[in-house]
C-alpha positions in Angstrom: 161.0 69.4 78.7 163.4 68.9 75.0 162.3 69.6 71.4 161.4 66.5 69.3 163.8 65.0 67.1 165.3 67.4 64.5 163.5 70.7 66.1 165.3 73.9 67.8 164.3 74.1 71.4 161.9 77.3 72.9 162.5 80.2 72.8 162.5 80.9 77.0 163.7 84.4 77.0 160.4 86.1 75.2 161.3 85.4 71.7 158.6 83.7 69.7 158.8 80.4 70.8 158.9 77.6 68.2 155.4 76.2 69.1 153.7 79.6 69.0 155.3 79.8 65.3 153.6 76.2 64.6 150.3 76.7 66.0 150.3 80.7 64.3 150.9 79.3 60.7 147.8 76.2 61.6 145.7 78.8 61.9 147.0 80.5 58.9 146.5 77.5 57.0 143.2 77.2 58.6 142.2 80.8 57.9 143.1 80.2 54.1 141.4 77.1 53.5 138.3 78.3 55.2 138.2 81.7 53.8 139.1 80.4 50.2 136.0 77.9 50.3 133.5 81.0 51.6 135.0 82.6 48.9 135.1 80.6 46.3 131.3 79.7 47.0 130.1 83.3 47.1 131.8 83.7 43.9 134.2 81.3 41.4 136.2 78.4 42.6 139.2 80.5 40.9 138.9 82.8 43.3 138.9 81.1 45.6 141.7 79.0 44.9 143.8 82.4 44.6 142.8 83.5 47.9 143.7 79.7 49.4 146.8 80.2 47.2 147.6 83.6 48.5 147.7 82.3 52.1 150.3 79.5 51.3 152.3 81.9 50.1 152.0 84.1 53.1 152.4 80.9 55.5 156.0 80.4 53.3 156.7 83.8 54.1 156.4 83.5 57.8 158.3 80.3 58.0 161.6 81.7 55.9 161.0 84.6 58.7 161.2 82.1 61.0 164.4 80.9 59.6 165.6 84.3 59.3 165.7 85.6 62.8 166.7 81.9 64.3 169.6 82.7 62.0 170.5 86.0 62.8 170.3 85.4 66.6 173.8 86.3 68.3 174.8 84.3 71.5 177.2 86.6 72.8 180.1 83.9 72.9 179.6 84.0 69.2 179.8 86.7 66.2 176.1 87.0 64.6 176.2 84.9 61.1 175.5 86.8 58.0 172.2 85.4 55.8 174.2 84.6 52.7 172.9 84.3 49.0 169.9 82.4 50.6 167.2 84.8 52.0 167.4 86.9 49.2 167.1 84.3 47.3 163.7 83.6 48.9 162.5 87.0 48.8 162.8 87.7 44.9 160.8 84.0 45.0 157.8 85.3 47.6 157.8 88.4 45.8 157.5 86.4 42.0 154.7 84.3 43.9 152.7 87.5 44.8 152.8 89.3 41.2 152.7 85.1 39.9 149.0 85.4 41.5 148.3 88.8 40.5 148.5 88.6 37.0 147.0 85.4 36.7 144.1 86.2 38.7 143.2 89.8 38.0 142.3 89.4 41.9 143.5 92.1 44.3 140.8 91.6 47.1 142.1 87.6 46.6 145.7 88.0 46.9 145.1 91.1 49.8 142.8 88.6 51.5 145.0 85.6 51.6 148.2 87.3 52.6 146.5 88.6 56.1 146.5 85.1 56.7 149.5 85.0 59.1 149.0 88.9 60.2 145.2 87.4 61.4 147.1 84.0 63.0 149.1 86.5 65.1 147.0 88.5 66.2 144.9 85.5 66.9 147.9 83.2 68.9 148.9 86.8 70.9 144.8 86.6 71.7 145.3 83.1 72.6 148.3 83.9 74.9 146.8 86.9 77.1 145.1 84.7 79.6 148.4 82.8 79.8 150.4 85.4 80.6 148.0 87.4 83.3 148.3 84.4 85.4 151.7 83.7 85.5 152.5 87.8 86.8 
């Protein structure tokens, strides 16, 4: 099975597959939207929006990390490439967005709940993969 045009092939050696990371991003987006709505309904819509925006920042961080891991992946024939100037700039941008959320909304709980979207999604994705891993061995 080949990868769609423009996407890297799936990893076959146990490193996180592209499909798994995409599913985790979708799960994190669903969590961010649903938790943002629920938090906004129980408190104020501004706080729900802060949670949803923090979840979006978390998803962007996941996508950036995916690019870093893919770029640093060494092959036996080549020396590993450097990160260049783009990745430190992305980290600075993500930190700036988080600080902007904290300063703009003054709601630490909403930001922390939003930033937990990707770790929770990765746990759900791991749980979804456990039954398939146990059947293959």
